C-alpha positions in Angstrom: -10.6 -16.0 -4.0 -10.5 -14.2 -7.3 -8.7 -10.8 -7.2 -11.5 -9.3 -9.3 -14.0 -10.3 -6.6 -11.7 -8.9 -3.9 -11.4 -5.6 -5.7 -15.2 -5.2 -6.2 -15.9 -6.0 -2.5 -13.2 -3.9 -1.0 -14.2 -1.7 1.9 -15.7 1.7 1.1 -13.3 3.5 3.3 -10.3 1.9 1.7 -11.5 2.8 -1.7 -12.2 6.3 -0.6 -8.6 6.6 0.5 -7.5 5.5 -2.9 -9.7 8.1 -4.6 -8.4 10.8 -2.2 -4.8 9.9 -3.0 -5.2 9.5 -6.7 -7.5 12.5 -7.5 -7.9 14.8 -4.5 -4.3 15.0 -3.3 -2.9 16.5 -6.6 -5.4 19.3 -6.4 -5.8 22.0 -3.7 -9.6 22.3 -4.0 -12.5 20.9 -2.0 -14.8 18.2 -3.4 -18.5 18.0 -3.0 -20.0 15.1 -1.3 -22.0 14.2 -4.4 -18.9 13.8 -6.4 -17.2 11.4 -4.0 -20.5 9.4 -3.5 -21.0 9.2 -7.2 -17.4 7.9 -7.9 -17.7 5.4 -5.1 -21.0 4.3 -6.6 -19.2 3.6 -9.9 -17.0 1.4 -7.8 -20.0 -0.5 -6.5 -20.2 1.2 -3.1 -23.7 2.0 -1.9 -24.5 5.6 -1.0 -25.0 4.8 2.7 -21.6 3.1 2.9 -19.9 5.9 1.0 -21.3 8.5 3.4 -20.2 6.4 6.4 -16.7 6.1 4.9 -16.5 9.9 4.7 -17.7 10.3 8.3 -15.1 7.8 9.5 -12.3 9.5 7.6 -13.3 12.8 9.1 -13.5 11.3 12.6 -9.9 10.0 12.1 -8.8 13.5 11.1 -7.9 12.8 7.4 -10.6 15.1 5.9 -12.7 18.0 7.1 -16.1 19.2 5.8 -17.5 22.6 5.3 -21.1 23.6 4.5 -22.1 25.8 1.7 -25.9 26.3 1.9 -27.4 22.9 2.0 -24.4 21.2 0.4 -21.2 19.9 2.0 -17.7 19.7 0.5 -14.6 18.0 1.7 -10.9 18.9 1.9 -7.9 17.0 3.1 -6.5 18.0 6.5 -2.7 18.6 6.9 -2.3 15.1 8.5 -4.5 13.6 5.7 -2.3 15.2 3.1 0.9 14.0 4.8 -0.5 10.4 5.1 -1.6 10.3 1.4 1.7 11.9 0.2 3.7 9.2 2.1 1.4 6.6 0.7 1.7 7.9 -2.8 5.5 7.8 -2.6 5.4 4.2 -1.5 2.9 3.2 -4.2 4.4 5.0 -7.2 8.0 4.3 -6.3 7.4 0.6 -5.5 8.5 -2.2 -7.7 12.2 -1.2 -8.4 14.2 -4.4 -8.1 17.3 -2.9 -9.7 19.2 -1.8 -6.6 22.5 -3.7 -6.0 23.1 -5.9 -3.0 26.5 -6.7 -1.5 25.4 -9.8 0.4 25.1 -8.0 3.7 22.4 -8.8 6.3 21.0 -6.8 9.2 19.9 -9.1 12.0 17.8 -8.0 14.9 17.3 -10.0 18.1 14.3 -9.0 20.2 12.2 -11.3 22.3 8.8 -10.6 23.6 7.1 -12.9 26.1 4.1 -15.0 24.9 2.0 -13.4 27.6 2.4 -9.9 25.9 0.5 -10.9 22.8 -0.5 -7.4 21.8 3.1 -6.2 22.0 4.2 -9.2 20.0 1.6 -8.4 17.3 2.6 -4.7 17.1 6.3 -5.6 16.8 5.6 -8.1 14.1 3.4 -5.7 12.2 5.9 -2.9 12.2 8.9 -5.0 11.4 7.1 -6.8 8.6 6.0 -3.4 7.2 9.7 -2.4 7.3 10.6 -5.5 5.2 12.0 -7.8 7.9 11.4 -11.5 8.0 11.7 -13.9 10.9 13.4 -17.3 10.3 13.0 -18.3 14.0 11.2 -16.8 17.0 12.9 -13.6 18.3 15.2 -13.2 15.3 14.4 -10.8 12.5 16.5 -10.3 9.3 16.7 -7.9 6.4 19.1 -7.7 3.4 18.7 -3.9 3.6 21.2 -2.8 6.2 20.0 0.8 5.9 16.9 -0.4 7.8 18.8 -0.3 11.1 17.7 3.2 12.1 14.1 2.3 11.3 14.4 -1.0 13.4 15.9 1.0 16.2 13.0 3.5 16.2 10.5 0.6 16.2 11.9 -1.1 19.2 12.3 2.2 21.0 8.7 3.2 20.3 7.6 -0.2 21.7 9.8 0.1 24.8 11.9 -2.9 23.7 15.2 -1.1 23.0 16.9 -2.4 26.2 16.2 -6.0 25.2 17.1 -5.7 21.6 20.4 -6.4 19.8 21.5 -5.9 16.2 24.3 -7.3 14.0 25.6 -6.6 10.5 27.0 -9.7 8.8 27.3 -12.0 5.8 25.6 -15.4 5.7 28.0 -18.1 6.9 28.9 -21.6 5.7 26.3 -23.5 7.8 22.9 -24.0 6.2 21.5 -22.6 2.9 20.8 -18.9 2.5 17.8 -19.9 0.3 16.3 -21.9 3.2 16.6 -18.9 5.5 14.8 -16.7 3.0 12.0 -19.3 2.6 11.5 -19.5 6.3 11.5 -15.8 6.7 9.1 -14.7 4.0 6.1 -16.4 2.3 7.2 -15.7 -1.3 4.8 -18.4 -2.7 1.7 -16.6 -1.6 3.2 -13.2 -2.7 4.0 -14.6 -6.2 0.4 -15.8 -6.5 -0.9 -12.4 -5.6 1.3 -10.8 -8.2 0.1 -13.3 -10.8 -3.5 -12.5 -10.0 -2.8 -8.8 -10.4 -1.2 -9.5 -13.8 -4.2 -11.7 -14.8 -6.7 -9.0 -13.7 -5.1 -6.0 -15.5 -3.4 -7.5 -18.6 -5.3 -6.6 -21.7 -7.9 -4.5 -19.9 -9.0 -1.7 -22.3 -11.6 0.5 -20.7 -13.5 2.9 -23.0 -14.8 6.3 -22.0 -13.9 8.6 -19.1 -16.0 6.8 -16.4 -14.6 3.4 -17.3 -11.0 4.6 -17.3 -11.4 6.4 -14.0 -12.9 3.2 -12.5 -10.1 1.0 -13.9 -7.4 3.4 -12.8 -8.8 3.5 -9.3 -9.0 -0.2 -9.1 -5.4 -0.5 -10.5 -4.0 1.8 -7.8 -6.2 0.2 -5.1 -4.9 -3.3 -5.9 -1.3 -2.1 -6.3 -1.2 -0.2 -3.0 -1.4 -3.6 -1.1 2.0 -4.7 -2.4 4.2 -2.4 -0.3 2.6 -4.0 2.7 3.1 -7.5 1.4 6.4 -7.5 -0.4 9.6 -7.3 1.7 11.5 -5.8 -1.3 14.2 -8.4 -1.4 17.1 -8.0 -3.9 16.9 -10.1 -7.1 19.6 -12.4 -5.9 17.2 -13.7 -3.2 14.1 -14.1 -5.3 13.0 -17.1 -7.3 13.8 -17.1 -11.1 11.3 -15.2 -13.3 9.9 -13.3 -10.3 6.4 -12.2 -11.2 6.8 -9.0 -9.2 8.9 -7.6 -12.0 6.2 -8.1 -14.6 3.5 -6.8 -12.2 5.5 -3.7 -11.5 6.1 -3.0 -15.2 2.4 -3.6 -15.9 1.3 -1.2 -13.1 3.6 1.7 -14.0 2.9 1.4 -17.8 -0.8 1.1 -17.3 -1.0 3.9 -14.7 0.7 6.3 -17.1 -1.5 5.2 -20.0 -4.8 5.7 -18.2 -3.9 8.7 -16.1 -4.7 11.6 -18.6 -8.2 10.4 -19.3 -8.9 9.4 -15.7 -7.8 12.8 -14.5 -9.8 14.6 -17.3 -12.9 12.8 -16.3 -12.3 13.7 -12.6 -12.1 17.4 -13.6 -15.4 17.0 -15.5 -17.0 15.6 -12.4 -15.7 18.5 -10.4 -17.1 21.0 -12.9 -20.5 19.2 -13.0 -20.5 19.2 -9.2 -20.2 23.0 -9.1 -23.5 23.3 -11.1 -25.6 20.7 -9.2 
């Protein structure tokens, strides 16, 4: 599927969270419903879906509404601000492959019975998010040994700490380290996603405040997927000419280039919203 198509058909709620993180989080001021609905409309989200996204986000405790006459405006809650701040740190700091690696591995052994499928899924989801890969069932590995505390918290939260074991080691003489990496992480699909991102945003030159705001939102919206997908392996373990490097450079450079005009247009929308 084309990444352009995937961006344009992204869920309203997910796009709303991108807008909140990019434009609302840096400011300590409420936003009128009309502004949020209009911006989502620019991103091809129908008004009904936009209002449903706001309602869902409020139900989940990320935003809160207040009425002013017949109009409604929205503010981030404390949990919503924390969530978006953590997300922004991951998004904007992501893509640094320069850290050194001493060849050390963290290995976690934790087995969950097949009958406990929900628990297996939760374990896999959280360990994958933490950058772990699984070469064989019940074994998880990471080249970032500082992840041990996070792994410990995960198994403890899931009630698996008494069944889990961890080891710090170097790769031995049996088998190829490259084969273990290939079995642990699907780098082929990840590379294709990075290349699609590069194809989508390379040479894009939006003109005018609305177009720049739309492009900036889509840029961030697409990029925010990668911290979930990329295990952040050291360069030594990645294929030659890793496309993630080029994609990261493109994201950070483009985000800086577009940011002033996108933020200026957002301010203009806020000012116009005050006089509706």
